[in-house]
Biopython code that builds the backbone (N, CA, C, O; Angstrom):
import numpy as np
from Bio.PDB.StructureBuilder import StructureBuilder

atoms = [
    (1, "VAL", "N", (4.366, 3.805, 2.562)),
    (1, "VAL", "CA", (5.471, 3.530, 1.663)),
    (1, "VAL", "C", (6.334, 2.472, 2.376)),
    (1, "VAL", "O", (6.566, 2.550, 3.583)),
    (2, "ILE", "N", (6.775, 1.538, 1.642)),
    (2, "ILE", "CA", (7.769, 0.508, 2.106)),
    (2, "ILE", "C", (9.162, 1.165, 2.148)),
    (2, "ILE", "O", (9.617, 1.632, 1.104)),
    (3, "GLU", "N", (9.829, 1.223, 3.234)),
    (3, "GLU", "CA", (11.080, 1.738, 3.321)),
    (3, "GLU", "C", (12.121, 0.847, 2.689)),
    (3, "GLU", "O", (12.086, -0.377, 2.809)),
    (4, "GLN", "N", (13.064, 1.506, 2.003)),
    (4, "GLN", "CA", (14.100, 0.774, 1.377)),
    (4, "GLN", "C", (15.311, 0.697, 2.254)),
    (4, "GLN", "O", (15.599, 1.676, 2.943)),
    (5, "PRO", "N", (16.091, -0.458, 2.286)),
    (5, "PRO", "CA", (17.251, -0.585, 3.101)),
    (5, "PRO", "C", (18.277, 0.487, 2.801)),
    (5, "PRO", "O", (18.502, 0.801, 1.632)),
    (6, "ALA", "N", (18.913, 1.065, 3.819)),
    (6, "ALA", "CA", (19.873, 2.105, 3.731)),
    (6, "ALA", "C", (21.004, 1.752, 2.802)),
    (6, "ALA", "O", (21.535, 2.625, 2.117)),
    (7, "ASP", "N", (21.410, 0.412, 2.760)),
    (7, "ASP", "CA", (22.585, 0.073, 2.042)),
    (7, "ASP", "C", (22.277, -0.224, 0.548)),
    (7, "ASP", "O", (23.160, -0.721, -0.152)),
    (8, "THR", "N", (21.065, 0.061, 0.044)),
    (8, "THR", "CA", (20.677, -0.191, -1.282)),
    (8, "THR", "C", (21.385, 0.797, -2.196)),
    (8, "THR", "O", (21.394, 2.005, -1.959)),
    (9, "GLN", "N", (21.977, 0.243, -3.246)),
    (9, "GLN", "CA", (22.806, 0.990, -4.264)),
    (9, "GLN", "C", (22.000, 1.062, -5.543)),
    (9, "GLN", "O", (21.274, 0.123, -5.871)),
    (10, "PRO", "N", (22.124, 2.237, -6.323)),
    (10, "PRO", "CA", (21.381, 2.253, -7.595)),
    (10, "PRO", "C", (21.616, 0.984, -8.478)),
    (10, "PRO", "O", (20.699, 0.517, -9.154)),
    (11, "GLN", "N", (22.848, 0.447, -8.455)),
    (11, "GLN", "CA", (23.045, -0.726, -9.319)),
    (11, "GLN", "C", (22.415, -1.966, -8.928)),
    (11, "GLN", "O", (22.473, -2.971, -9.636)),
    (12, "ASP", "N", (21.754, -1.917, -7.704)),
    (12, "ASP", "CA", (21.010, -3.022, -7.183)),
    (12, "ASP", "C", (19.609, -3.156, -7.855)),
    (12, "ASP", "O", (18.916, -4.160, -7.691)),
    (13, "THR", "N", (19.256, -2.174, -8.561)),
    (13, "THR", "CA", (17.867, -2.126, -9.172)),
    (13, "THR", "C", (17.717, -3.369, -10.112)),
    (13, "THR", "O", (18.678, -3.821, -10.734)),
    (14, "ALA", "N", (16.524, -3.867, -10.175)),
    (14, "ALA", "CA", (16.313, -5.095, -10.840)),
    (14, "ALA", "C", (16.416, -4.926, -12.352)),
    (14, "ALA", "O", (16.090, -3.848, -12.850)),
    (15, "VAL", "N", (16.853, -5.930, -13.108)),
    (15, "VAL", "CA", (16.951, -5.906, -14.540)),
    (15, "VAL", "C", (16.147, -7.164, -14.847)),
    (15, "VAL", "O", (16.289, -8.179, -14.166)),
    (16, "ALA", "N", (15.276, -7.091, -15.906)),
    (16, "ALA", "CA", (14.509, -8.283, -16.306)),
    (16, "ALA", "C", (15.376, -9.457, -16.291)),
    (16, "ALA", "O", (16.509, -9.448, -16.771)),
    (17, "GLY", "N", (14.795, -10.536, -15.695)),
    (17, "GLY", "CA", (15.417, -11.826, -15.606)),
    (17, "GLY", "C", (16.564, -11.960, -14.634)),
    (17, "GLY", "O", (17.119, -13.054, -14.536)),
    (18, "ALA", "N", (16.976, -10.898, -13.885)),
    (18, "ALA", "CA", (18.009, -11.005, -12.862)),
    (18, "ALA", "C", (17.415, -11.540, -11.590)),
    (18, "ALA", "O", (16.549, -10.914, -10.979)),
    (19, "ALA", "N", (17.875, -12.680, -11.199)),
    (19, "ALA", "CA", (17.351, -13.264, -9.958)),
    (19, "ALA", "C", (18.022, -12.698, -8.742)),
    (19, "ALA", "O", (19.228, -12.454, -8.748)),
    (20, "GLY", "N", (17.273, -12.490, -7.720)),
    (20, "GLY", "CA", (17.741, -12.097, -6.428)),
    (20, "GLY", "C", (17.845, -10.562, -6.311)),
    (20, "GLY", "O", (18.163, -10.093, -5.218)),
    (21, "ALA", "N", (17.614, -9.792, -7.293)),
    (21, "ALA", "CA", (17.601, -8.302, -7.215)),
    (21, "ALA", "C", (16.292, -7.827, -7.691)),
    (21, "ALA", "O", (15.746, -8.392, -8.638)),
    (22, "ALA", "N", (15.743, -6.802, -7.080)),
    (22, "ALA", "CA", (14.473, -6.265, -7.452)),
    (22, "ALA", "C", (14.327, -4.789, -7.200)),
    (22, "ALA", "O", (15.198, -4.201, -6.559)),
    (23, "ALA", "N", (13.288, -4.168, -7.661)),
    (23, "ALA", "CA", (13.118, -2.742, -7.476)),
    (23, "ALA", "C", (11.621, -2.517, -7.136)),
    (23, "ALA", "O", (10.722, -3.264, -7.522)),
    (24, "GLY", "N", (11.452, -1.446, -6.398)),
    (24, "GLY", "CA", (10.165, -0.938, -6.248)),
    (24, "GLY", "C", (9.417, -1.174, -5.024)),
    (24, "GLY", "O", (9.585, -2.206, -4.375)),
    (25, "ALA", "N", (8.615, -0.284, -4.685)),
    (25, "ALA", "CA", (7.597, -0.511, -3.607)),
    (25, "ALA", "C", (6.324, 0.109, -4.191)),
    (25, "ALA", "O", (6.351, 1.227, -4.706)),
    (26, "LEU", "N", (5.279, -0.579, -4.110)),
    (26, "LEU", "CA", (3.938, -0.105, -4.716)),
    (26, "LEU", "C", (3.094, 0.404, -3.548)),
    (26, "LEU", "O", (3.085, -0.188, -2.469)),
    (27, "ILE", "N", (2.423, 1.452, -3.766)),
    (27, "ILE", "CA", (1.535, 1.960, -2.690)),
    (27, "ILE", "C", (0.123, 1.607, -3.285)),
    (27, "ILE", "O", (-0.185, 1.804, -4.461)),
    (28, "ALA", "N", (-0.661, 1.085, -2.370)),
    (28, "ALA", "CA", (-1.973, 0.556, -2.741)),
    (28, "ALA", "C", (-3.100, 1.540, -2.810)),
    (28, "ALA", "O", (-3.013, 2.577, -2.152)),
    (29, "GLY", "N", (-4.082, 1.317, -3.503)),
    (29, "GLY", "CA", (-5.290, 2.031, -3.527)),
    (29, "GLY", "C", (-6.428, 1.004, -3.763)),
    (29, "GLY", "O", (-6.195, -0.076, -4.308)),
    (30, "PRO", "N", (-7.594, 1.344, -3.366)),
    (30, "PRO", "CA", (-8.695, 0.419, -3.690)),
    (30, "PRO", "C", (-8.905, 0.297, -5.249)),
    (30, "PRO", "O", (-8.393, 1.102, -6.027)),
    (31, "PHE", "N", (-9.658, -0.719, -5.638)),
    (31, "PHE", "CA", (-9.835, -0.921, -7.054)),
    (31, "PHE", "C", (-10.484, 0.386, -7.625)),
    (31, "PHE", "O", (-11.396, 0.973, -7.043)),
    (32, "GLY", "N", (-9.947, 0.784, -8.794)),
    (32, "GLY", "CA", (-10.469, 2.020, -9.471)),
    (32, "GLY", "C", (-9.699, 3.234, -9.058)),
    (32, "GLY", "O", (-9.843, 4.274, -9.701)),
    (33, "ALA", "N", (-8.889, 3.177, -8.027)),
    (33, "ALA", "CA", (-8.125, 4.357, -7.496)),
    (33, "ALA", "C", (-6.713, 4.007, -7.667)),
    (33, "ALA", "O", (-6.288, 2.877, -7.427)),
    (34, "VAL", "N", (-5.938, 5.042, -8.111)),
    (34, "VAL", "CA", (-4.538, 4.895, -8.326)),
    (34, "VAL", "C", (-3.855, 5.715, -7.394)),
    (34, "VAL", "O", (-4.161, 6.903, -7.291)),
    (35, "ALA", "N", (-2.872, 5.155, -6.636)),
    (35, "ALA", "CA", (-2.129, 5.857, -5.703)),
    (35, "ALA", "C", (-0.710, 6.095, -6.234)),
    (35, "ALA", "O", (-0.354, 5.551, -7.280)),
    (36, "GLY", "N", (0.063, 6.851, -5.575)),
    (36, "GLY", "CA", (1.445, 7.186, -6.003)),
    (36, "GLY", "C", (2.359, 5.954, -5.618)),
    (36, "GLY", "O", (1.968, 5.094, -4.830)),
    (37, "ALA", "N", (3.479, 5.926, -6.164)),
    (37, "ALA", "CA", (4.471, 4.840, -5.950)),
    (37, "ALA", "C", (5.806, 5.377, -5.716)),
    (37, "ALA", "O", (6.121, 6.469, -6.189)),
    (38, "ALA", "N", (6.550, 4.730, -5.068)),
    (38, "ALA", "CA", (7.964, 4.969, -4.853)),
    (38, "ALA", "C", (8.785, 3.854, -5.387)),
    (38, "ALA", "O", (8.603, 2.731, -4.918)),
    (39, "LEU", "N", (9.689, 4.047, -6.340)),
    (39, "LEU", "CA", (10.420, 3.021, -6.847)),
    (39, "LEU", "C", (11.889, 3.148, -6.533)),
    (39, "LEU", "O", (12.488, 4.210, -6.705)),
    (40, "GLY", "N", (12.472, 2.040, -6.064)),
    (40, "GLY", "CA", (13.805, 2.119, -5.669)),
    (40, "GLY", "C", (14.424, 0.684, -5.604)),
    (40, "GLY", "O", (13.715, -0.321, -5.646)),
    (41, "GLY", "N", (15.741, 0.645, -5.501)),
    (41, "GLY", "CA", (16.328, -0.743, -5.508)),
    (41, "GLY", "C", (16.159, -1.434, -4.169)),
    (41, "GLY", "O", (16.251, -0.787, -3.126)),
    (42, "ALA", "N", (15.921, -2.698, -4.178)),
    (42, "ALA", "CA", (15.927, -3.424, -2.931)),
    (42, "ALA", "C", (16.170, -4.916, -3.254)),
    (42, "ALA", "O", (15.755, -5.425, -4.295)),
    (43, "ALA", "N", (16.840, -5.569, -2.342)),
    (43, "ALA", "CA", (16.904, -7.096, -2.499)),
    (43, "ALA", "C", (15.626, -7.655, -2.358)),
    (43, "ALA", "O", (14.892, -7.254, -1.454)),
    (44, "GLY", "N", (15.247, -8.579, -3.179)),
    (44, "GLY", "CA", (13.974, -9.294, -3.097)),
    (44, "GLY", "C", (14.062, -10.790, -3.212)),
    (44, "GLY", "O", (14.958, -11.338, -3.854)),
    (45, "ALA", "N", (13.082, -11.460, -2.557)),
    (45, "ALA", "CA", (13.138, -12.891, -2.798)),
    (45, "ALA", "C", (12.562, -13.232, -4.146)),
    (45, "ALA", "O", (11.654, -12.541, -4.608)),
    (46, "THR", "N", (13.030, -14.226, -4.773)),
    (46, "THR", "CA", (12.598, -14.671, -6.016)),
    (46, "THR", "C", (12.274, -16.129, -6.005)),
    (46, "THR", "O", (12.810, -16.848, -5.162)),
    (47, "VAL", "N", (11.426, -16.625, -6.892)),
    (47, "VAL", "CA", (11.280, -18.023, -7.127)),
    (47, "VAL", "C", (12.268, -18.429, -8.300)),
    (47, "VAL", "O", (12.239, -17.902, -9.412)),
    (48, "SER", "N", (13.119, -19.401, -7.926)),
    (48, "SER", "CA", (14.153, -19.804, -8.839)),
    (48, "SER", "C", (13.654, -20.462, -10.092)),
    (48, "SER", "O", (14.329, -20.469, -11.121)),
    (49, "GLU", "N", (12.485, -21.008, -10.001)),
    (49, "GLU", "CA", (11.848, -21.644, -11.206)),
    (49, "GLU", "C", (10.463, -21.430, -11.141)),
    (49, "GLU", "O", (9.934, -20.977, -10.126)),
    (50, "GLU", "N", (9.756, -21.766, -12.293)),
    (50, "GLU", "CA", (8.342, -21.425, -12.308)),
    (50, "GLU", "C", (7.678, -22.356, -11.246)),
    (50, "GLU", "O", (7.995, -23.537, -11.106)),
    (51, "PRO", "N", (6.753, -21.729, -10.531)),
    (51, "PRO", "CA", (5.989, -22.407, -9.437)),
    (51, "PRO", "C", (5.267, -23.655, -10.052)),
    (51, "PRO", "O", (5.183, -23.757, -11.276)),
    (52, "ALA", "N", (4.760, -24.580, -9.236)),
    (52, "ALA", "CA", (4.152, -25.810, -9.575)),
    (52, "ALA", "C", (2.919, -25.439, -10.483)),
    (52, "ALA", "O", (2.193, -24.486, -10.201)),
    (53, "PRO", "N", (2.723, -26.224, -11.568)),
    (53, "PRO", "CA", (1.556, -25.975, -12.492)),
    (53, "PRO", "C", (0.215, -25.850, -11.702)),
    (53, "PRO", "O", (-0.664, -25.067, -12.063)),
    (54, "GLU", "N", (0.096, -26.670, -10.588)),
    (54, "GLU", "CA", (-1.143, -26.538, -9.776)),
    (54, "GLU", "C", (-1.459, -25.151, -9.318)),
    (54, "GLU", "O", (-2.626, -24.776, -9.206)),
    (55, "ILE", "N", (-0.427, -24.376, -9.051)),
    (55, "ILE", "CA", (-0.640, -23.061, -8.535)),
    (55, "ILE", "C", (-1.214, -22.165, -9.728)),
    (55, "ILE", "O", (-2.144, -21.383, -9.532)),
    (56, "ARG", "N", (-0.604, -22.326, -10.979)),
    (56, "ARG", "CA", (-1.240, -21.501, -12.077)),
    (56, "ARG", "C", (-2.621, -21.959, -12.243)),
    (56, "ARG", "O", (-3.473, -21.093, -12.439)),
    (57, "THR", "N", (-2.977, -23.209, -12.194)),
    (57, "THR", "CA", (-4.334, -23.663, -12.393)),
    (57, "THR", "C", (-5.193, -23.080, -11.359)),
    (57, "THR", "O", (-6.263, -22.570, -11.694)),
    (58, "TYR", "N", (-4.807, -23.110, -10.077)),
    (58, "TYR", "CA", (-5.645, -22.583, -9.039)),
    (58, "TYR", "C", (-5.877, -21.107, -9.209)),
    (58, "TYR", "O", (-7.032, -20.685, -9.143)),
    (59, "VAL", "N", (-4.874, -20.293, -9.422)),
    (59, "VAL", "CA", (-5.092, -18.851, -9.555)),
    (59, "VAL", "C", (-5.848, -18.450, -10.756)),
    (59, "VAL", "O", (-6.493, -17.402, -10.784)),
    (60, "THR", "N", (-5.776, -19.301, -11.785)),
    (60, "THR", "CA", (-6.538, -19.038, -13.080)),
    (60, "THR", "C", (-7.980, -19.406, -12.826)),
    (60, "THR", "O", (-8.884, -18.718, -13.301)),
    (61, "GLU", "N", (-8.217, -20.469, -12.092)),
    (61, "GLU", "CA", (-9.675, -20.862, -11.904)),
    (61, "GLU", "C", (-10.369, -20.156, -10.745)),
    (61, "GLU", "O", (-11.574, -20.300, -10.538)),
    (62, "HIS", "N", (-9.578, -19.390, -9.996)),
    (62, "HIS", "CA", (-10.111, -18.619, -8.828)),
    (62, "HIS", "C", (-9.619, -17.110, -8.902)),
    (62, "HIS", "O", (-8.822, -16.652, -8.083)),
    (63, "PRO", "N", (-10.145, -16.390, -9.925)),
    (63, "PRO", "CA", (-9.765, -14.998, -10.061)),
    (63, "PRO", "C", (-10.238, -14.217, -8.929)),
    (63, "PRO", "O", (-11.252, -14.512, -8.296)),
    (64, "VAL", "N", (-9.455, -13.168, -8.671)),
    (64, "VAL", "CA", (-9.791, -12.165, -7.544)),
    (64, "VAL", "C", (-9.981, -10.833, -8.154)),
    (64, "VAL", "O", (-9.701, -10.591, -9.328)),
    (65, "ASP", "N", (-10.495, -9.926, -7.268)),
    (65, "ASP", "CA", (-10.736, -8.564, -7.774)),
    (65, "ASP", "C", (-9.314, -7.912, -7.961)),
    (65, "ASP", "O", (-8.420, -8.045, -7.125)),
    (66, "PRO", "N", (-9.184, -7.220, -9.089)),
    (66, "PRO", "CA", (-7.884, -6.649, -9.409)),
    (66, "PRO", "C", (-7.623, -5.372, -8.517)),
    (66, "PRO", "O", (-8.545, -4.695, -8.060)),
    (67, "VAL", "N", (-6.327, -5.112, -8.316)),
    (67, "VAL", "CA", (-5.916, -3.859, -7.637)),
    (67, "VAL", "C", (-5.147, -3.053, -8.622)),
    (67, "VAL", "O", (-4.295, -3.588, -9.333)),
    (68, "LEU", "N", (-5.432, -1.725, -8.691)),
    (68, "LEU", "CA", (-4.653, -0.875, -9.550)),
    (68, "LEU", "C", (-3.640, -0.067, -8.752)),
    (68, "LEU", "O", (-4.000, 0.647, -7.816)),
    (69, "LEU", "N", (-2.451, -0.176, -9.105)),
    (69, "LEU", "CA", (-1.347, 0.566, -8.438)),
    (69, "LEU", "C", (-0.561, 1.314, -9.367)),
    (69, "LEU", "O", (-0.402, 0.882, -10.508)),
    (70, "ASP", "N", (-0.055, 2.388, -8.998)),
    (70, "ASP", "CA", (0.861, 3.257, -9.810)),
    (70, "ASP", "C", (2.237, 2.648, -9.728)),
    (70, "ASP", "O", (2.696, 2.429, -8.607)),
    (71, "GLY", "N", (2.938, 2.353, -10.791)),
    (71, "GLY", "CA", (4.240, 1.860, -10.776)),
    (71, "GLY", "C", (4.313, 0.524, -11.552)),
    (71, "GLY", "O", (3.307, -0.032, -11.995)),
    (72, "GLU", "N", (5.468, 0.084, -11.677)),
    (72, "GLU", "CA", (5.690, -1.218, -12.458)),
    (72, "GLU", "C", (5.492, -2.351, -11.484)),
    (72, "GLU", "O", (5.819, -2.269, -10.300)),
    (73, "VAL", "N", (4.924, -3.449, -12.055)),
    (73, "VAL", "CA", (4.838, -4.721, -11.345)),
    (73, "VAL", "C", (6.060, -5.488, -11.678)),
    (73, "VAL", "O", (6.267, -5.963, -12.795)),
    (74, "VAL", "N", (6.907, -5.598, -10.609)),
    (74, "VAL", "CA", (8.196, -6.226, -10.820)),
    (74, "VAL", "C", (8.349, -7.172, -9.543)),
    (74, "VAL", "O", (7.734, -6.997, -8.491)),
    (75, "VAL", "N", (9.278, -8.222, -9.795)),
    (75, "VAL", "CA", (9.661, -9.109, -8.757)),
    (75, "VAL", "C", (10.362, -8.285, -7.736)),
    (75, "VAL", "O", (11.231, -7.492, -8.099)),
    (76, "GLY", "N", (10.035, -8.423, -6.456)),
    (76, "GLY", "CA", (10.716, -7.779, -5.332)),
    (76, "GLY", "C", (9.946, -6.439, -4.907)),
    (76, "GLY", "O", (10.336, -5.814, -3.920)),
    (77, "ALA", "N", (8.933, -6.039, -5.603)),
    (77, "ALA", "CA", (8.160, -4.895, -5.211)),
    (77, "ALA", "C", (7.320, -5.379, -4.090)),
    (77, "ALA", "O", (6.755, -6.472, -4.129)),
    (78, "GLY", "N", (7.241, -4.542, -3.070)),
    (78, "GLY", "CA", (6.421, -4.805, -1.833)),
    (78, "GLY", "C", (4.967, -4.256, -1.978)),
    (78, "GLY", "O", (4.742, -3.142, -2.453)),
    (79, "LEU", "N", (4.104, -5.011, -1.589)),
    (79, "LEU", "CA", (2.646, -4.563, -1.619)),
    (79, "LEU", "C", (2.320, -4.168, -0.187)),
    (79, "LEU", "O", (2.661, -4.861, 0.771)),
    (80, "PRO", "N", (1.640, -3.019, -0.077)),
    (80, "PRO", "CA", (1.240, -2.508, 1.304)),
    (80, "PRO", "C", (0.157, -3.436, 1.927)),
    (80, "PRO", "O", (-0.480, -4.277, 1.293)),
    (81, "GLU", "N", (0.035, -3.166, 3.269)),
    (81, "GLU", "CA", (-0.968, -3.868, 4.040)),
    (81, "GLU", "C", (-2.415, -3.728, 3.497)),
    (81, "GLU", "O", (-3.224, -4.633, 3.701)),
    (82, "THR", "N", (-2.736, -2.667, 2.846)),
    (82, "THR", "CA", (-4.051, -2.446, 2.356)),
    (82, "THR", "C", (-4.455, -3.352, 1.234)),
    (82, "THR", "O", (-5.648, -3.466, 0.951)),
    (83, "VAL", "N", (-3.527, -4.002, 0.579)),
    (83, "VAL", "CA", (-3.758, -4.909, -0.453)),
    (83, "VAL", "C", (-4.151, -6.300, 0.082)),
    (83, "VAL", "O", (-3.348, -6.849, 0.836)),
    (84, "THR", "N", (-5.338, -6.948, -0.236)),
    (84, "THR", "CA", (-5.715, -8.203, 0.214)),
    (84, "THR", "C", (-4.936, -9.201, -0.493)),
    (84, "THR", "O", (-4.897, -9.122, -1.721)),
    (85, "LEU", "N", (-4.273, -10.183, 0.136)),
    (85, "LEU", "CA", (-3.624, -11.283, -0.462)),
    (85, "LEU", "C", (-4.430, -12.534, -0.245)),
    (85, "LEU", "O", (-4.973, -12.704, 0.847)),
    (86, "TYR", "N", (-4.549, -13.442, -1.229)),
    (86, "TYR", "CA", (-5.308, -14.644, -1.176)),
    (86, "TYR", "C", (-4.488, -15.893, -1.174)),
    (86, "TYR", "O", (-3.476, -16.013, -1.865)),
    (87, "GLU", "N", (-4.969, -16.855, -0.348)),
    (87, "GLU", "CA", (-4.222, -18.126, -0.108)),
    (87, "GLU", "C", (-4.360, -19.004, -1.351)),
    (87, "GLU", "O", (-5.326, -18.966, -2.112)),
    (88, "VAL", "N", (-3.309, -19.787, -1.475)),
    (88, "VAL", "CA", (-3.279, -20.807, -2.480)),
    (88, "VAL", "C", (-3.276, -22.117, -1.702)),
    (88, "VAL", "O", (-2.231, -22.507, -1.181)),
    (89, "PRO", "N", (-4.402, -22.804, -1.605)),
    (89, "PRO", "CA", (-4.484, -23.988, -0.749)),
    (89, "PRO", "C", (-3.360, -24.962, -1.038)),
    (89, "PRO", "O", (-3.063, -25.262, -2.194)),
    (90, "GLY", "N", (-2.734, -25.454, 0.030)),
    (90, "GLY", "CA", (-1.674, -26.450, -0.077)),
    (90, "GLY", "C", (-0.257, -25.818, -0.365)),
    (90, "GLY", "O", (0.729, -26.543, -0.498)),
    (91, "TYR", "N", (-0.188, -24.494, -0.452)),
    (91, "TYR", "CA", (1.084, -23.822, -0.731)),
    (91, "TYR", "C", (1.180, -22.667, 0.143)),
    (91, "TYR", "O", (0.850, -21.547, -0.248)),
    (92, "SER", "N", (1.644, -22.909, 1.377)),
    (92, "SER", "CA", (1.689, -21.818, 2.326)),
    (92, "SER", "C", (2.770, -20.764, 2.078)),
    (92, "SER", "O", (2.780, -19.685, 2.670)),
    (93, "ASP", "N", (3.706, -21.144, 1.147)),
    (93, "ASP", "CA", (4.816, -20.212, 0.805)),
    (93, "ASP", "C", (4.348, -19.041, -0.010)),
    (93, "ASP", "O", (5.099, -18.083, -0.198)),
    (94, "TYR", "N", (3.067, -19.090, -0.528)),
    (94, "TYR", "CA", (2.635, -18.088, -1.460)),
    (94, "TYR", "C", (1.319, -17.560, -1.024)),
    (94, "TYR", "O", (0.597, -18.184, -0.246)),
    (95, "ARG", "N", (0.996, -16.351, -1.554)),
    (95, "ARG", "CA", (-0.363, -15.741, -1.551)),
    (95, "ARG", "C", (-0.386, -15.218, -2.979)),
    (95, "ARG", "O", (0.645, -15.143, -3.648)),
    (96, "TYR", "N", (-1.630, -14.845, -3.451)),
    (96, "TYR", "CA", (-1.692, -14.338, -4.766)),
    (96, "TYR", "C", (-2.616, -13.103, -4.872)),
    (96, "TYR", "O", (-3.484, -12.931, -4.016)),
    (97, "VAL", "N", (-2.467, -12.302, -5.825)),
    (97, "VAL", "CA", (-3.329, -11.130, -6.032)),
    (97, "VAL", "C", (-3.150, -10.716, -7.558)),
    (97, "VAL", "O", (-2.165, -11.081, -8.200)),
    (98, "MET", "N", (-4.125, -9.961, -8.078)),
    (98, "MET", "CA", (-3.930, -9.447, -9.393)),
    (98, "MET", "C", (-3.692, -7.994, -9.313)),
    (98, "MET", "O", (-4.555, -7.241, -8.861)),
    (99, "VAL", "N", (-2.488, -7.553, -9.759)),
    (99, "VAL", "CA", (-2.126, -6.136, -9.718)),
    (99, "VAL", "C", (-1.917, -5.618, -11.150)),
    (99, "VAL", "O", (-1.138, -6.163, -11.932)),
    (100, "ASN", "N", (-2.657, -4.534, -11.451)),
    (100, "ASN", "CA", (-2.565, -4.006, -12.786)),
    (100, "ASN", "C", (-2.773, -5.021, -13.891)),
    (100, "ASN", "O", (-2.087, -4.907, -14.907)),
    (101, "GLY", "N", (-3.637, -5.983, -13.791)),
    (101, "GLY", "CA", (-3.954, -6.950, -14.719)),
    (101, "GLY", "C", (-3.042, -8.111, -14.763)),
    (101, "GLY", "O", (-3.211, -8.955, -15.643)),
    (102, "GLN", "N", (-2.114, -8.232, -13.917)),
    (102, "GLN", "CA", (-1.134, -9.363, -13.846)),
    (102, "GLN", "C", (-1.297, -10.179, -12.530)),
    (102, "GLN", "O", (-1.266, -9.612, -11.438)),
    (103, "THR", "N", (-1.455, -11.392, -12.645)),
    (103, "THR", "CA", (-1.483, -12.207, -11.404)),
    (103, "THR", "C", (-0.085, -12.467, -10.938)),
    (103, "THR", "O", (0.807, -12.896, -11.671)),
    (104, "VAL", "N", (0.055, -12.160, -9.584)),
    (104, "VAL", "CA", (1.433, -12.220, -9.030)),
    (104, "VAL", "C", (1.318, -13.148, -7.754)),
    (104, "VAL", "O", (0.300, -13.223, -7.066)),
    (105, "LEU", "N", (2.475, -13.834, -7.527)),
    (105, "LEU", "CA", (2.594, -14.649, -6.288)),
    (105, "LEU", "C", (3.361, -13.714, -5.320)),
    (105, "LEU", "O", (4.259, -12.988, -5.747)),
    (106, "VAL", "N", (3.017, -13.735, -4.066)),
    (106, "VAL", "CA", (3.671, -12.848, -3.109)),
    (106, "VAL", "C", (4.093, -13.741, -1.873)),
    (106, "VAL", "O", (3.426, -14.724, -1.551)),
    (107, "GLY", "N", (5.151, -13.378, -1.247)),
    (107, "GLY", "CA", (5.613, -13.945, 0.007)),
    (107, "GLY", "C", (4.741, -13.422, 1.103)),
    (107, "GLY", "O", (4.595, -12.207, 1.239)),
    (108, "PRO", "N", (4.158, -14.277, 1.884)),
    (108, "PRO", "CA", (3.163, -13.794, 2.934)),
    (108, "PRO", "C", (3.836, -13.044, 4.090)),
    (108, "PRO", "O", (3.209, -12.229, 4.765)),
    (109, "GLU", "N", (5.167, -13.347, 4.308)),
    (109, "GLU", "CA", (5.795, -12.649, 5.430)),
    (109, "GLU", "C", (6.202, -11.216, 5.062)),
    (109, "GLU", "O", (5.953, -10.299, 5.844)),
    (110, "ASP", "N", (6.813, -11.002, 3.913)),
    (110, "ASP", "CA", (7.267, -9.700, 3.599)),
    (110, "ASP", "C", (6.433, -9.008, 2.550)),
    (110, "ASP", "O", (6.734, -7.855, 2.240)),
    (111, "ARG", "N", (5.373, -9.635, 1.954)),
    (111, "ARG", "CA", (4.455, -9.038, 1.078)),
    (111, "ARG", "C", (5.202, -8.579, -0.269)),
    (111, "ARG", "O", (4.737, -7.669, -0.957)),
    (112, "ARG", "N", (6.235, -9.169, -0.567)),
    (112, "ARG", "CA", (6.945, -8.831, -1.797)),
    (112, "ARG", "C", (6.620, -9.846, -2.941)),
    (112, "ARG", "O", (6.452, -11.041, -2.698)),
    (113, "ILE", "N", (6.544, -9.349, -4.130)),
    (113, "ILE", "CA", (6.187, -10.130, -5.258)),
    (113, "ILE", "C", (7.404, -11.105, -5.533)),
    (113, "ILE", "O", (8.554, -10.679, -5.639)),
    (114, "VAL", "N", (7.087, -12.373, -5.635)),
    (114, "VAL", "CA", (8.158, -13.398, -5.939)),
    (114, "VAL", "C", (7.971, -14.003, -7.353)),
    (114, "VAL", "O", (8.870, -14.676, -7.856)),
    (115, "TYR", "N", (6.870, -13.778, -7.957)),
    (115, "TYR", "CA", (6.647, -14.389, -9.302)),
    (115, "TYR", "C", (5.492, -13.658, -9.942)),
    (115, "TYR", "O", (4.492, -13.330, -9.302)),
    (116, "ILE", "N", (5.666, -13.409, -11.251)),
    (116, "ILE", "CA", (4.647, -12.745, -12.077)),
    (116, "ILE", "C", (4.198, -13.731, -13.162)),
    (116, "ILE", "O", (5.022, -14.240, -13.923)),
    (117, "TYR", "N", (2.957, -13.984, -13.225)),
    (117, "TYR", "CA", (2.413, -14.784, -14.368)),
    (117, "TYR", "C", (2.211, -13.875, -15.536)),
    (117, "TYR", "O", (1.507, -12.868, -15.470)),
    (118, "ARG", "N", (2.874, -14.276, -16.649)),
    (118, "ARG", "CA", (2.840, -13.458, -17.871)),
    (118, "ARG", "C", (2.234, -14.345, -18.971)),
    (118, "ARG", "O", (2.089, -13.903, -20.111)),
]
sb = StructureBuilder()
sb.init_structure("model")
sb.init_model(0)
sb.init_chain("A")
sb.init_seg("    ")
for serial, (resi, resn, name, xyz) in enumerate(atoms, 1):
    if name == "N":
        sb.init_residue(resn, " ", resi, " ")
    sb.init_atom(name, np.array(xyz, "f"), 0.0, 1.0, " ", f" {name:<3s}", serial, name[0])
structure = sb.get_structure()
């Protein structure tokens, strides 16, 4: 489980479209297995605008095995170490993975979702 900061307040929980605030931590399981999740408020990194079109093209043309997790896929949710993140050539700021049918970009340092392709 990803620990939440002690100073997190309930009002910090993410609301759709709110930049800079996020909720949740997802607990991983291998494909086909669903693990529990702990959802809570946490400050998260966000991408201020849609990432470069080349990134969408790359992740679309290079699909990866999906991971099923219990909980919502939201910006700021942290992915555990057991989830494999895949590189986007030429874009060291991001990794990608498919979580619950949604391709997401993840910050490689903190493993938090920074963008969800919808």
